[in-house]
C-alpha positions in Angstrom: 30.5 -34.8 35.5 28.1 -37.2 33.9 30.9 -38.9 31.9 32.5 -40.0 35.1 29.3 -41.8 36.1 28.5 -43.7 33.0 32.1 -44.6 31.9 33.2 -44.1 28.3 30.8 -44.9 25.6 30.6 -44.3 21.9 27.8 -42.2 20.5 25.1 -42.9 18.0 23.1 -39.9 16.7 19.3 -39.6 17.0 18.9 -39.2 13.2 17.7 -41.4 10.4 18.6 -40.8 6.8 15.8 -41.8 4.4 15.8 -41.1 0.7 18.5 -38.4 1.2 16.7 -36.5 3.9 17.9 -36.5 7.5 15.0 -36.4 10.0 14.9 -36.7 13.8 14.0 -40.2 14.9 11.0 -38.9 16.8 9.5 -37.7 13.5 9.2 -41.2 12.0 6.7 -43.9 12.1 8.2 -47.2 13.1 7.9 -51.0 12.7 8.6 -51.5 16.4 6.7 -49.6 19.2 6.7 -49.4 23.0 3.8 -47.9 25.0 5.7 -47.3 28.2 2.7 -47.1 30.5 -0.8 -48.6 30.5 -3.3 -49.4 33.2 -6.4 -51.3 34.3 -6.3 -50.5 38.0 -7.7 -48.3 40.8 -6.2 -44.9 41.7 -6.6 -42.3 44.4 -9.9 -40.5 45.1 -11.9 -43.6 44.0 -10.8 -43.4 40.4 -10.2 -46.4 38.1 -7.7 -46.0 35.3 -7.9 -47.8 31.9 -5.9 -47.5 28.7 -7.2 -47.5 25.1 -4.7 -48.5 22.4 -4.9 -47.4 18.8 -3.0 -48.7 15.8 -3.1 -47.2 12.3 -1.9 -48.8 9.0 -0.8 -46.0 6.6 -0.2 -48.4 3.7 -2.3 -49.5 0.8 -1.8 -53.1 1.7 -2.5 -55.4 4.7 -0.1 -55.3 7.6 0.4 -58.1 10.2 1.0 -56.7 13.7 1.8 -58.3 17.0 0.7 -56.7 20.3 2.1 -57.9 23.7 1.4 -56.8 27.2 4.3 -56.6 29.7 2.9 -56.7 33.2 4.7 -54.7 35.9 7.3 -56.1 38.3 7.4 -59.4 36.3 10.0 -61.3 34.3 8.2 -61.4 31.0 9.8 -64.1 29.0 6.4 -65.3 27.7 3.6 -62.8 27.7 -0.1 -62.4 26.6 0.0 -61.9 22.8 -2.5 -60.7 20.2 -2.1 -61.1 16.5 -3.8 -58.6 14.2 -4.0 -57.9 10.5 -4.6 -54.2 9.8 -6.4 -53.6 6.5 -5.2 -50.7 4.2 -5.5 -47.3 6.0 -7.4 -49.0 8.9 -7.3 -47.9 12.5 -7.8 -50.6 15.1 -8.9 -49.4 18.5 -8.4 -51.8 21.5 -10.6 -50.2 24.1 -9.4 -50.9 27.7 -6.6 -52.9 26.3 -5.6 -54.5 29.6 -9.2 -55.2 30.5 -11.2 -58.4 30.3 -12.1 -58.1 26.6 -8.5 -58.0 25.4 -5.6 -59.0 27.7 -7.6 -59.6 30.9 -4.9 -58.2 33.2 -5.3 -56.1 36.4 -2.7 -53.5 37.4 -0.2 -51.7 35.2 2.0 -52.7 32.3 3.9 -51.6 29.3 2.8 -52.7 25.8 4.8 -53.7 22.7 3.4 -53.5 19.2 5.5 -54.5 16.2 5.2 -55.6 12.6 5.1 -59.4 12.5 8.7 -60.5 11.8 7.3 -63.4 9.8 5.4 -61.1 7.5 6.9 -60.4 4.1 7.7 -56.7 4.5 10.9 -54.7 4.9 10.9 -53.3 8.5 12.7 -50.1 7.2 10.8 -49.5 4.1 7.3 -51.0 4.1 6.0 -52.0 7.5 6.0 -48.8 9.5 2.7 -48.0 11.3 1.4 -45.7 14.0 0.7 -46.5 17.7 -0.7 -44.3 20.4 -2.8 -44.6 23.5 -5.0 -42.8 26.0 -5.0 -43.6 29.7 -8.0 -42.1 31.6 -10.7 -42.5 34.3 -14.0 -43.5 32.8 -15.8 -42.2 35.9 -14.3 -39.5 38.0 -17.1 -39.2 40.5 -19.1 -36.7 38.5 -16.3 -34.1 38.5 -15.0 -34.8 35.0 -12.7 -37.3 33.4 -9.0 -37.4 34.2 -6.7 -38.5 31.3 -3.4 -38.3 29.5 -2.1 -39.3 26.1 0.8 -41.7 26.2 2.2 -41.5 22.7 3.9 -44.7 21.4 7.6 -44.5 21.2 9.3 -46.1 18.2 12.3 -48.3 19.0 14.5 -45.5 17.5 13.7 -43.4 20.5 14.9 -45.9 23.1 17.7 -45.2 25.5 20.7 -47.5 25.1 24.4 -47.6 26.3 25.3 -44.6 24.0 22.6 -42.2 25.3 21.0 -40.6 28.4 17.3 -39.9 28.7 16.1 -36.5 29.8 12.8 -35.2 31.2 12.5 -31.5 32.4 10.1 -29.4 34.4 9.4 -32.1 37.0 7.3 -31.2 40.0 7.4 -33.4 43.2 6.9 -31.0 46.1 5.0 -33.4 48.3 2.0 -31.0 48.7 0.7 -29.7 45.4 2.3 -32.2 43.0 3.6 -35.7 43.1 5.6 -37.5 40.5 5.7 -41.2 39.5 8.7 -42.4 37.5 8.7 -45.5 35.4 10.8 -47.6 33.0 9.8 -50.1 30.3 12.5 -52.4 29.0 12.8 -54.0 25.6 15.6 -56.3 26.7 15.7 -60.0 27.2 17.9 -59.7 30.4 17.8 -57.8 33.7 18.9 -54.2 33.6 19.8 -51.7 36.3 18.9 -48.1 35.5 20.2 -45.1 37.4 18.1 -41.9 37.7 19.8 -38.6 38.7 17.3 -36.1 40.0 18.5 -32.5 39.3 17.2 -29.3 40.7 16.5 -26.3 38.3 20.1 -25.1 38.7 21.5 -28.5 37.5 22.8 -29.9 40.8 22.1 -33.6 41.5 19.8 -33.8 44.5 19.6 -37.6 44.7 20.2 -40.7 42.7 17.8 -43.6 42.5 18.3 -47.1 41.1 15.8 -49.4 39.4 16.2 -53.1 38.8 14.1 -53.9 35.7 13.2 -57.5 34.8 13.5 -58.9 31.3 10.9 -57.2 29.1 9.8 -55.6 32.3 8.0 -52.6 33.5 8.5 -50.8 36.8 6.8 -47.6 38.2 7.1 -46.0 41.6 6.8 -42.7 43.4 9.8 -40.4 42.9 11.5 -40.2 46.3 13.4 -36.9 46.0 11.5 -33.6 46.3 12.0 -31.3 43.3 10.4 -28.2 41.9 10.9 -27.6 38.2 14.0 -29.8 37.9 15.1 -32.5 35.6 15.4 -36.3 35.5 18.3 -38.0 33.8 18.1 -41.8 33.3 20.9 -44.0 32.1 21.9 -47.7 32.1 24.2 -49.0 34.8 24.2 -52.7 34.0 22.6 -55.1 31.6 23.1 -56.7 28.2 24.9 -54.8 25.4 21.6 -54.8 23.5 19.7 -53.2 26.3 16.9 -50.7 25.3 14.9 -48.8 27.9 12.0 -46.3 27.7 11.9 -44.1 30.8 9.1 -41.7 31.7 7.5 -39.6 34.4 4.0 -38.7 35.3 3.3 -35.6 37.4 -0.1 -35.4 39.1 -1.7 -32.3 40.5 -2.8 -33.4 43.9 -5.5 -30.8 44.2 -7.3 -31.5 40.9 -6.0 -35.1 40.1 -4.9 -34.1 36.6 -1.9 -35.9 35.3 0.8 -34.9 32.8 3.0 -37.4 31.0 6.7 -36.8 30.3 8.6 -39.2 28.0 12.3 -39.1 28.8 14.0 -38.3 25.4 17.2 -40.1 24.6 20.2 -38.1 23.5 23.9 -38.6 23.1 24.4 -35.2 24.7 26.2 -35.6 28.0 27.7 -39.0 27.0 31.5 -39.5 26.5 32.8 -39.5 22.9 35.4 -42.2 23.7 34.8 -45.9 24.2 33.3 -48.8 22.4 32.3 -48.4 18.8 28.7 -47.7 17.9 26.6 -50.8 17.2 24.5 -51.1 14.1 20.9 -50.8 15.0 18.9 -54.1 14.6 15.4 -55.0 15.4 15.2 -55.9 19.1 14.4 -59.3 20.6 10.9 -60.1 21.6 9.2 -62.1 24.4 7.6 -65.4 23.5 3.9 -65.7 22.9 2.4 -66.7 26.3 -1.1 -67.1 25.0 
């Protein structure tokens, strides 16, 4: 049934072979990272959400890293850019990364972090590093801090034309839980992403569509009610090189506690016929907008 919706596409496996060992892409560090969701903006119940970004250099040599913010609902051809040099084994913490001391942006965004292409290091062998983040409320009105970890996703975990992205156990009942769904794009052109909302039995309840700007980020409330179902994201239109990072955030409406679901890409559910698999290359990047 899914094959009829996405057409015929070739498959690329989610495995990387390094030094004779086959490991899942999610187990690797990367030279190219996407943080799909970050914030410096107010929320419900008088909260204010901020994101801390952490970058770790696991090497015994300096590593030049570029960090870029991708504001939501914007064509991000040129974006705020920060150049860093990470010393051996150093962790750099950018507290409230979208705030006035770093990018000085209000609202929500996605964040790119990647080894500087001009730096003399092999992106496969010698310039992998680690990126993660924490989005939280510094002051929750005396009732405790709300927060969630948004782990960085290496470019190897992106969803492309040969894969679908899955998130399961989604709650959006309109009373106890609400769900926000989002997509960050590492693509120089516009993309259209389809989201099929499935109930726990596997039936498609509703399909939603997202028009995502170049290097863009979109997030909105999931329209369809669902209890313990799944979300399936896939590309409908866009460049051949399109890479997207879909996710969901489920919020307990009684306590305010959020849970983050990264939609994992997989060739399962895609058609085996169609265009040949493309060789993976480092993705394009937005220009330095200052």
